[in-house]
Backbone as a chain_set.jsonl record, in Angstrom:
{"seq": "MPYCTYLTNEEKTEFYNSLPTDRDKEKIEVLVETSTDLIRRMKIEYQFKKFFSIYPFIGALVYHTELWKTLAYYTILILNIMNLYSFTAENENDRLYEPKLFG", "coords": {"N": [[20.165, -45.862, 15.077], [20.054, -42.407, 14.842], [18.085, -40.887, 15.983], [17.072, -41.986, 18.282], [17.652, -41.026, 20.825], [15.968, -38.936, 21.169], [13.46, -39.501, 22.112], [10.774, -38.786, 24.123], [10.174, -38.818, 27.696], [7.479, -39.164, 28.351], [6.459, -40.454, 26.092], [7.926, -42.814, 26.186], [6.943, -43.926, 28.586], [4.248, -44.202, 27.906], [4.467, -46.104, 25.871], [5.561, -48.312, 27.262], [3.476, -48.83, 29.043], [1.494, -49.641, 27.312], [2.257, -52.119, 26.467], [1.549, -55.571, 26.292], [1.561, -57.941, 28.954], [1.542, -60.637, 28.853], [2.557, -62.538, 26.78], [5.616, -62.978, 24.952], [5.49, -62.844, 22.187], [3.292, -61.212, 21.664], [4.285, -58.799, 22.648], [6.289, -58.241, 20.796], [4.733, -57.944, 18.503], [3.288, -55.613, 19.138], [5.406, -53.816, 19.277], [6.294, -53.829, 16.591], [4.015, -52.816, 15.338], [3.813, -50.23, 16.395], [6.207, -49.046, 15.793], [6.735, -47.408, 13.509], [5.292, -45.109, 14.094], [6.584, -44.292, 16.45], [9.16, -43.753, 15.466], [8.58, -41.644, 13.751], [7.728, -39.72, 15.639], [10.123, -39.381, 17.054], [11.753, -38.245, 15.082], [10.428, -35.812, 14.665], [10.749, -34.671, 17.201], [13.506, -34.437, 17.207], [13.833, -32.518, 15.182], [12.587, -30.351, 16.436], [14.36, -29.948, 18.62], [16.673, -29.227, 17.214], [15.798, -26.855, 15.964], [15.26, -25.289, 18.228], [17.79, -25.069, 19.257], [18.953, -23.368, 17.479], [17.381, -21.094, 17.773], [17.376, -20.021, 20.716], [15.833, -18.428, 22.462], [13.136, -18.828, 21.778], [13.043, -21.518, 22.371], [13.378, -21.41, 25.144], [10.965, -20.243, 25.874], [9.179, -22.23, 25.09], [9.936, -24.56, 26.504], [9.491, -23.988, 29.17], [6.838, -24.319, 30.138], [5.384, -24.836, 32.451], [6.045, -22.727, 34.133], [4.884, -20.608, 32.688], [2.195, -21.316, 32.858], [1.767, -21.021, 35.612], [2.314, -18.268, 35.965], [0.263, -17.188, 34.362], [-1.982, -18.082, 35.764], [-1.753, -16.705, 38.27], [-1.849, -14.066, 37.366], [-4.433, -13.909, 36.266], [-5.848, -14.414, 38.592], [-5.234, -12.123, 40.159], [-6.327, -10.134, 38.512], [-9.033, -10.84, 38.637], [-9.568, -10.439, 41.372], [-9.185, -7.686, 41.513], [-11.289, -6.907, 39.876], [-13.52, -7.866, 41.311], [-13.26, -6.282, 43.631], [-13.865, -3.8, 42.627], [-16.584, -3.941, 42.44], [-17.536, -3.888, 44.999], [-19.296, -2.674, 47.979], [-17.888, -0.69, 49.208], [-16.771, 0.881, 47.3], [-18.07, 3.649, 46.326], [-18.593, 5.072, 44.081], [-19.984, 5.581, 40.808], [-19.453, 3.042, 38.691], [-19.49, 3.093, 35.941], [-19.277, 5.76, 35.041], [-17.398, 7.03, 36.685], [-14.774, 5.536, 37.073], [-12.82, 3.994, 39.521], [-10.196, 2.396, 41.156], [-8.766, 1.838, 43.693], [-9.803, 3.834, 45.757]], "CA": [[19.364, -44.715, 14.704], [20.464, -41.206, 15.573], [16.935, -40.219, 16.586], [16.596, -42.723, 19.464], [17.825, -40.25, 22.053], [14.99, -37.854, 21.2], [12.163, -39.984, 22.546], [10.484, -38.153, 25.409], [9.814, -39.737, 28.787], [6.054, -39.458, 28.268], [6.262, -41.452, 25.047], [8.46, -44.078, 26.701], [6.0, -44.445, 29.571], [3.054, -44.62, 27.184], [4.787, -47.338, 25.165], [5.697, -49.392, 28.249], [2.163, -49.142, 29.596], [0.65, -50.279, 26.299], [2.74, -53.468, 26.185], [0.905, -56.657, 27.039], [2.522, -58.637, 29.816], [1.299, -62.075, 28.795], [3.48, -63.328, 25.967], [6.635, -62.226, 24.23], [5.051, -62.647, 20.808], [2.428, -60.023, 21.651], [5.147, -57.635, 22.826], [6.952, -57.968, 19.513], [3.71, -57.432, 17.593], [3.02, -54.217, 19.5], [6.58, -53.044, 18.871], [6.277, -53.68, 15.131], [2.892, -51.946, 14.967], [4.008, -48.843, 16.833], [7.564, -48.566, 15.5], [6.749, -46.29, 12.549], [4.823, -43.924, 14.809], [7.655, -43.868, 17.354], [10.239, -43.163, 14.657], [8.097, -40.329, 13.302], [7.769, -38.821, 16.791], [11.528, -39.079, 17.359], [12.244, -37.306, 14.069], [9.835, -34.507, 14.951], [11.406, -34.148, 18.405], [14.847, -34.049, 16.778], [13.709, -31.245, 14.465], [12.325, -29.329, 17.45], [15.603, -29.669, 19.35], [17.561, -28.511, 16.3], [15.249, -25.514, 15.803], [15.42, -24.549, 19.477], [19.205, -24.761, 19.458], [19.224, -22.2, 16.632], [16.646, -19.986, 18.374], [17.237, -20.415, 22.128], [14.781, -17.676, 23.144], [11.882, -19.553, 21.545], [13.152, -22.749, 23.139], [13.128, -21.099, 26.559], [9.525, -20.036, 26.022], [8.462, -23.489, 24.901], [10.275, -25.578, 27.497], [9.11, -23.567, 30.513], [5.385, -24.188, 30.107], [4.85, -24.821, 33.814], [6.205, -21.348, 34.59], [3.883, -19.773, 32.02], [0.891, -21.645, 33.444], [1.704, -20.417, 36.938], [2.192, -16.823, 35.788], [-1.078, -16.889, 33.851], [-2.932, -18.309, 36.857], [-1.697, -15.61, 39.239], [-2.3, -12.846, 36.699], [-5.895, -13.969, 36.21], [-6.333, -14.293, 39.965], [-5.122, -10.711, 40.542], [-7.325, -9.371, 37.749], [-10.367, -11.138, 39.18], [-9.691, -9.764, 42.66], [-9.386, -6.265, 41.229], [-12.635, -6.761, 39.334], [-14.463, -8.026, 42.417], [-13.172, -5.126, 44.517], [-14.535, -2.649, 42.024], [-18.025, -4.122, 42.615], [-17.911, -3.893, 46.408], [-20.062, -1.523, 48.471], [-16.959, 0.362, 49.632], [-16.584, 1.749, 46.146], [-19.346, 4.347, 46.256], [-18.708, 5.768, 42.799], [-20.625, 4.88, 39.707], [-18.346, 2.413, 37.962], [-19.55, 3.386, 34.521], [-18.876, 7.131, 34.737], [-16.244, 7.427, 37.5], [-14.083, 4.299, 37.483], [-11.688, 4.089, 40.435], [-9.905, 1.076, 41.691], [-8.508, 1.911, 45.132], [-9.879, 5.198, 46.222]], "C": [[19.79, -43.498, 15.506], [19.308, -40.532, 16.308], [16.495, -40.858, 17.903], [16.723, -41.924, 20.752], [16.774, -39.153, 22.196], [13.581, -38.326, 21.522], [11.894, -39.436, 23.947], [10.077, -39.201, 26.444], [8.333, -40.101, 28.752], [5.777, -40.53, 27.23], [6.805, -42.811, 25.475], [7.483, -44.716, 27.672], [4.736, -44.954, 28.9], [3.291, -45.939, 26.461], [4.878, -48.507, 26.139], [4.348, -49.789, 28.831], [1.249, -49.845, 28.597], [1.097, -51.698, 25.972], [1.937, -54.496, 26.974], [1.956, -57.433, 27.829], [2.403, -60.151, 29.725], [2.395, -62.84, 28.053], [4.456, -62.426, 25.23], [6.228, -61.941, 22.797], [4.168, -61.402, 20.696], [3.24, -58.748, 21.826], [5.819, -57.251, 21.52], [5.951, -57.41, 18.504], [3.399, -55.965, 17.866], [4.188, -53.335, 19.09], [6.602, -52.811, 17.368], [5.173, -52.728, 14.698], [3.159, -50.483, 15.298], [5.361, -48.265, 16.443], [7.565, -47.381, 14.534], [6.291, -44.993, 13.22], [5.896, -43.401, 15.76], [8.802, -43.209, 16.596], [9.837, -41.781, 14.171], [8.15, -39.319, 14.446], [9.204, -38.426, 17.145], [12.109, -38.095, 16.355], [11.701, -35.904, 14.311], [10.509, -33.875, 16.162], [12.833, -33.702, 18.084], [14.811, -32.708, 16.052], [13.408, -30.098, 15.426], [13.609, -28.948, 18.184], [16.572, -28.873, 18.482], [17.098, -27.065, 16.119], [15.491, -24.675, 17.049], [16.88, -24.284, 19.805], [19.615, -23.567, 18.596], [18.595, -20.949, 17.243], [16.402, -20.287, 19.857], [16.154, -19.643, 22.876], [13.429, -18.371, 22.985], [11.89, -20.865, 22.316], [12.893, -22.529, 24.61], [11.649, -20.872, 26.811], [8.763, -21.358, 25.981], [8.705, -24.462, 26.045], [9.921, -25.192, 28.93], [7.597, -23.356, 30.604], [4.791, -24.13, 31.509], [4.953, -23.424, 34.421], [5.142, -20.448, 33.984], [2.489, -20.057, 32.551], [0.724, -20.983, 34.805], [1.543, -18.91, 36.845], [0.809, -16.43, 35.288], [-2.126, -17.053, 34.943], [-2.937, -17.137, 37.826], [-2.125, -14.278, 38.631], [-3.823, -12.796, 36.642], [-6.492, -13.814, 37.601], [-6.307, -12.839, 40.428], [-6.154, -9.87, 39.797], [-8.74, -9.624, 38.266], [-10.58, -10.478, 40.53], [-9.919, -8.269, 42.457], [-10.799, -6.011, 40.704], [-13.683, -6.895, 40.43], [-14.431, -6.839, 43.366], [-13.912, -3.928, 43.935], [-16.049, -2.758, 42.129], [-18.464, -4.011, 44.068], [-18.656, -2.626, 46.798], [-19.148, -0.395, 48.925], [-16.699, 1.35, 48.5], [-17.919, 2.437, 45.864], [-19.574, 5.046, 44.92], [-19.469, 4.911, 41.789], [-19.513, 4.32, 38.815], [-18.328, 2.8, 36.491], [-18.976, 4.758, 34.205], [-17.664, 7.598, 35.514], [-15.491, 6.176, 37.965], [-12.856, 4.607, 38.354], [-11.443, 2.713, 40.995], [-9.73, 1.116, 43.195], [-8.624, 3.358, 45.58], [-11.214, 5.825, 46.143]], "O": [[19.875, -43.563, 16.732], [19.54, -39.687, 17.172], [15.621, -40.315, 18.578], [15.951, -42.144, 21.685], [16.698, -38.507, 23.241], [12.611, -37.625, 21.234], [12.711, -39.612, 24.851], [9.69, -40.318, 26.103], [7.968, -41.228, 29.087], [4.954, -41.417, 27.455], [6.213, -43.844, 25.163], [7.22, -45.916, 27.591], [4.208, -46.003, 29.269], [2.412, -46.8, 26.44], [4.333, -49.578, 25.872], [4.108, -50.97, 29.086], [0.332, -50.564, 28.994], [0.387, -52.415, 25.267], [1.677, -54.321, 28.164], [3.104, -57.554, 27.403], [3.093, -60.871, 30.447], [3.076, -63.686, 28.633], [4.16, -61.27, 24.927], [6.586, -60.899, 22.249], [4.288, -60.634, 19.742], [2.923, -57.724, 21.221], [5.906, -56.071, 21.18], [6.282, -56.506, 17.737], [3.263, -55.17, 16.936], [3.982, -52.222, 18.606], [6.901, -51.704, 16.92], [5.37, -51.92, 13.791], [2.764, -49.595, 14.542], [5.635, -47.101, 16.735], [8.33, -46.437, 14.729], [6.829, -43.918, 12.951], [6.093, -42.19, 15.863], [9.351, -42.207, 17.053], [10.648, -40.854, 14.175], [8.574, -38.181, 14.244], [9.468, -37.276, 17.494], [12.875, -37.206, 16.729], [12.429, -34.92, 14.178], [10.807, -32.681, 16.156], [13.312, -32.706, 18.626], [15.667, -31.854, 16.284], [13.92, -28.992, 15.25], [13.908, -27.766, 18.35], [17.22, -27.945, 18.966], [17.92, -26.148, 16.122], [15.875, -23.509, 16.961], [17.18, -23.36, 20.561], [20.535, -22.834, 18.958], [19.197, -19.875, 17.233], [15.324, -20.763, 20.214], [15.603, -20.165, 23.845], [12.67, -18.488, 23.947], [10.863, -21.279, 22.854], [12.26, -23.359, 25.263], [11.132, -21.268, 27.856], [7.821, -21.57, 26.745], [7.773, -25.121, 26.506], [10.049, -26.026, 29.827], [7.139, -22.324, 31.095], [3.794, -23.443, 31.727], [4.054, -22.987, 35.14], [4.561, -19.616, 34.68], [1.68, -19.138, 32.682], [-0.341, -20.446, 35.113], [0.729, -18.328, 37.562], [0.244, -15.438, 35.748], [-3.055, -16.251, 35.039], [-4.001, -16.624, 38.171], [-2.708, -13.445, 39.326], [-4.428, -11.765, 36.935], [-7.522, -13.16, 37.771], [-7.273, -12.373, 41.032], [-6.784, -8.992, 40.387], [-9.552, -8.7, 38.322], [-11.679, -9.999, 40.807], [-10.74, -7.659, 43.141], [-11.426, -5.011, 41.055], [-14.636, -6.116, 40.473], [-15.479, -6.425, 43.862], [-14.511, -3.14, 44.667], [-16.744, -1.763, 41.927], [-19.663, -4.038, 44.343], [-18.658, -1.637, 46.066], [-19.59, 0.75, 49.017], [-16.436, 2.528, 48.744], [-18.796, 1.854, 45.228], [-20.665, 5.56, 44.674], [-19.571, 3.691, 41.918], [-18.726, 5.08, 38.252], [-17.267, 2.831, 35.867], [-18.265, 4.916, 33.212], [-16.953, 8.488, 35.047], [-15.572, 5.807, 39.137], [-11.978, 5.378, 37.967], [-12.377, 1.96, 41.271], [-10.495, 0.471, 43.911], [-7.608, 4.029, 45.76], [-11.374, 6.986, 46.517]]}, "num_chains": 1, "name": "protein.A"}
C-alpha cells in the first residue's frame, strides 16, 4: 500500500495502546476491525501532504501549530496586561472620555 507511510505517530500509538495483550487471536480481530478506519486516515493524510506540497505556505501554517499557540498566548497576555494597567489608580483620566495607555 502506498499510503502506509502516511500514518501519523499519534495514530500508531493509539493503535498499539488499543491492542489486547492476552492472545494473538484478539490482536488479529482488532486489526481487522480497525483496518478500514486506518486506511481511510492514511488516505486523508496522503491527500493533506499532497495539498501542502502544492501550497507550501498553507502547509507551514498548519504544521507549526505549537508556534501559533505560543504566539496567541503571549499576545493575549500582553493585551490583558495593557487592559489591567488602564484600570489602575495611576491612570487618573476617565477611561471613557480620555483613553490613554501609558501617560
